[in-house]
N, C-alpha and C positions, 0 to 999 in steps of 0.2 A: 287853698284848703289847709287846715291845721292838723297836725298830729295829736294824738291824745296820749298822755303819760300813764302807764299802768303800774309801773314799779319804778324803783330808783334808776334803773338802767334801761327800761324797755319802754318803747313808744309803739302804739298801734298806728299803722300807716296805711291801712287798707282802704276799701271802697265800699259804699253802700249801693246796692242795686234794688232800688224800690220797685222796679217795673217787671222784674222776672216773674213770669207766670207758668213757666213750663221748664222742668230740669230733666232732661232724657226721659220724658213720659211720665214725670211725677209733677203733679200740679202745685205750684209754689205760690199760693195766693196772698202771701205776705212778704214776698221778695225774698232777698238773701243779702249777705255780706260776703265779701272776699277779703279774708283778714291777713294782712301781712304785718310783720313785726321788725322794728329796728332796734337793735341791742347796742348800746354805747359802750365803748371800752378802748383799749389801745388799738383794737382791731374792730371797728364798727362792722356789725353784722346784720344783714338782712335775712329774715326767716321768711321764705316763700314770697311769691309775687301775687299777681291778680289776673283776672281775665283780661286779654289783650286790650279791649275796649276801654279799660279802667286804668291803663298805664299812666296817663297824665295826672289823674286824680292821686294815684300812689306817689308819683315823683313830686307832686306839689306838697303833699304831707311830709315827705322825707326832708324836702328843701326847708320846711318851717323849723327844723331841728338842726340839720347839718347840711353842708354841701355834699350831695349824693356821690360825688367822686371821692369822697373820703371813705366810703364803704370799701372794706378790704376783703369781706367774705359774704358769699351768698350760700344759703342752704335751701334746698328744694326737698321738703319732706314728701312731697306728692306730685306726681307728674301729670295729673289730670289738668286739662288746659284752663279750668277756672282758677288754677293756682300757677300754672307754668306758662300760660298763654303770653304774659308779658316778659317772660324770662329773656328772650333773645334781645329785645330792645333795652331791657335793664342792663344786661351784660355789656352790650355795646356802648351804652352811655356812661356807665360806672367804670368798667374795666377792672373788676375785682381782681385781687391776686388769686383767689381760690373760689371754685363753685364746688359745693358738696352735695351728693345724692346717694341713695342706696345703689347697689349693683343694678338691681331691676329699674331703678329710677333713671340711671344712665341710659339703659336700653330703651325705656318707654319715651324719654324726652327726645333721644335721637329719632325714634320712628315717627313721632308725631310732629316735631318741630324742624326737623332736617337742618339742624345748625351744629357746627363743630364748636361747642361750648367748653371743651376741655375740662369736663367734670371729673373730680376725684370721688371715688367711691368709699363709703364707710358701712360698717356693720354694727350689730348689737355690741355694745360695750366699748366702742371706739369713742375717743374724745378728741376735742380740738381746743387749744389754748387760744383765747381771744384777747388776752392781756387783762389781767386782774380777775378773770373768771374763766370757766371752761363750759363747754357744751358737749354732753354725752348723748349718743345716739341709741335708740332702741328700735329695731325693725318691728313693724306690726303688719306683717305680709297679710293680704286679703282683707284688711280693715280700712278700705275695701278694695284696693288694687294690690297687685303683687309687689308694687314698689313702695308701698306705704311705710313710713317710719315716723317716731315721735323724736323730739329733741329736748333735753333738760338743761336749762341754764342753771348750773349746779348752785352758785352762791345765792341766788334769789329763789330758787325753787320753783322757777316758771316752767311749766311743761307746755311745749308747743306741740299740741296733739293732732295736727292736720285734721282730717274729717271725723276722727273719733270725738265724741262728746259735744258735737256741734248740732246745729239745726238751720234750716233755711227760714231765716226770721231777720228782716230788715228792721233795724232800730237804731235810734240816735243815741239811746242809753247803752253804754258799752259794758256793763257789768251785771251779774246776776241779781245782786241786791236792788238794782235800779229798775228792774223789770218785774211786772206783776206775773205770778205763776199762772194765774187764769188766762192769761194772754198768750203765754209761750207753751204751756204744757203739751197742748195738742200738736204744735209743731215739732217738738221734742220727740214725742212718740212717733209721729209721721216720718221723722227722718230716719230713726232707727228701723221702723217697719219697712220702709222703702229702700233703704241704702244697705243697712247692716244685717237684716234678718237672714239672707241666705248664708251668712258668715257667723252665725250665733255661737257655733261650737268653737270657732276660732277666737271669737270675742271672749268668751268664758275662759280659754286658755291663757289669752293675753292678760286678762284681769287677774287670773291666778298667779302668773308670772310677775306681774307689777307688783303684787302683794308680797309674794314670797321673796322676791329679790331686793325688796326694800325701796323700790322705785317710788310706790305711792307714799311711803313715809317721808320722802323728800319733798314732796309737792306742796307748794303753798297756793299756787294759782294755776288753772288750766286755761290756756289760750288756744282754742281751736280755730280752725280756718273758716268756719261759717257760724253766724250768729254771735252771742255775747261771750264775755270772759267771765269764768268761774274764779271769784276771789273770796267770797264769804262761805258759801257752803259747797265745797268740793265734794264732800261725801254724798250729796244729794244725787248728783249726776252719776257718780260711780255706782251708787246703790240702784239708780234707775236702770243703768246698763246691764247690771247683774240679773235684775228682775226680767228685763226684755229678754236677755240672752238665754235664760232658763225656759222661755215660752211656756211658763206656767199658765194653765188655761184657768178660766173663771166660769161660773154658771151664766154663760152669755151666748147667744146664737145670732149669727149674721145671716139674713136672708138677702140673697143677691139675685136680682130677676130683671126681666123686661116683659113688655106685654104690647100686642098690636091693637086689640080691640077690647081690652079690659079684663078678659077671662083669667089670664095669669095673674093680674093684679088682684083680682077677688080671692084667688086661691092663696096668694102671698099673705093677704090681710088675715084670712081665717087660719092660716098656719101660725101667723104671729100671735093670734089669740090663744091658740091651744098652748103654745110655748109660755104665754103670760100666765095662764091658769095653772100651769106646772111649776110657777115660781122661777122661771128663766128670764133673765133680762134679754130683750130683743132689739135688735138693730135692723130695720128694714131699708134696704138700699136699692131703689128703683134706677136703673141704669140709664134711663133718659135724663136723669138729672144728677146722677152721682159719678165722680171720676174714679177710675180704677185705683188710684193711689190712696183715695180715701177709704175704699173698701179694704185694701191691704192694711191700712191703719187700724180699722175697726177689728181686723182678724187677729191682731197681735196678741190680745188677751182673751180671745174667744175660744170656746170649746166645741163649737158647731158651726159648720158652714153648710147652707141650705140653698141649692141653686134652682132657679125656675126659668123657663123659657117657653115661649109659644113656638110652633113649628112653622117655618117659612121656607117654601121650595124645598120640601123634604129635608131640611136641616135645621140646625139651631139658628135663633135670632142672632144676627151679626154682632151685636153688642156684647152677647155672652162669649163669643169667640175671643174677642178683645180682652175681656176681663179675664178669662181663663188663661189665656196665654201670658197675661202679665202675673196672675197669682201663682201659677205654676213655678215661675222663676224664683220665688221667695222661699220655696221649700218648707213651708210650715210643718211643725209637728204637732202631735197630740190632739188632732181634731177628729170629731166624728162628723158624718154628713149624710145627706139625702138630696134626692131631686123630685122635682114636680114640674107640671106644665100642662097647657091646654093645646089640643091638636084638632085637625079637621078630619084628615083620612090617613095620615101616616104618623103613628105614635112613636116609631123607632127613635128619632132624634132625642126624645126626652130620656130614653134609655141610655143614649150615648152620654148624657150628663153624669149619669151614675159611673159609667166608664172613666170619664174624666176625673171624677172624684177619686176613683180607685188608683188611677195612675199617679195621683199626687199623694198616694199612701194615706188617704183619709179613710177610716173605717165607716163602712156603710152600715147604718143601723136600721133603714127602712127601705122596701122596695120602692121605686119610683112611683110617684102618684101621678097617674095620667087620666085627664079628664077630656071627653070628647066635646068640642066647642064650648058652649057657654055652661058653666057649672050651675046645677040645681041647688036648692036648698039642702037636699040630701048630700050632694057632692061637697058643698061647703061644710057640712058636719063632718064628712070624711076627712076633709083637709084640717079642720080644728083637731079632730082626734089624732091625725098624723103628727101635728105640732106637739100635742100633749105627750104622745109616746116617745118623741124625740127628747122632749124635756126630761122624761123620766129616765130614759138612757143615760142622758148627760149627768143627771143626779147620780146614777149608779157608778158611772165612771169617776165622778169626783169623790165618791166614797170608798173606792178601791184602795 
């Protein structure tokens, strides 16, 4: 396998995982890449490695440029094992003079890999000389792990950004201008929504720092650890991150529900009709066929979350529990919400949906809509009016 040259001194030597369909609970329908980079100079440097299974692919690409044993420095920007899994084998094969990571990177690598890799630690502002150029480090803690950092190749302005500005998107085209936006934009939103959303306040602070410190002004190319490399329109991904991180809501509602015998489904459709009549964009997500990570993706720019469930064994339908557990971890802001559902003889679980929304700090704008067994035409009219009122409340919130 061959390396791909991305700048005068830098080669992509990573791996493409066409088959990945799940990444710790997040569906990856388009696979991913594990990007590693070889920087040539007096001290050839490897930036990150790959998932352990793809070690041979990475080494083959390196070997197409230089003898891997000529590499003098390895930098680990992020300790998660899709980037550090091949690190022990790589160190054993190459025997570099130095391995660098953040202080938390050293700790997390040791705790995961249980190898004495003799890592040197760096912090924001530290630089290393690689002969003819230097690499400067900037910690990006909790974007999205405590050990995360980015590295800037000063002379060429290449920012190795680890998981920031990336996406799970397997592609044979390595650059932004080679990939059609209609193909990648959903995966970009999905990546931020499922990986970075809980740390949006930190993302905003990091972007502010990167601008105020002059870091962004030095960047001519962004090389993340997943997806393609940004060389033509760096500002696009930076602006997208700023927009995502503010969690600015739109006139959009997401209805998330499940149904046993179709009654809750009928209610969901009627509520959607009421929202539509009020001018609200609606996304209806039936948990029989929608993945939790796609629900989270749709919520990133939404103003309302409406949850619906039938009652089973005096409890919520199991798929709602799964979705709620996952959504809670994202810590969304600025949402209004309400609950609905059908029950036979125990309506209380539908009220518990309202409590779940409150626990997520979502503003409740309607009491739960609870319908006994199969909804009548009158019940469906109530559901439609329920949706219309939520649309009106969302419009009021947007005008505040």
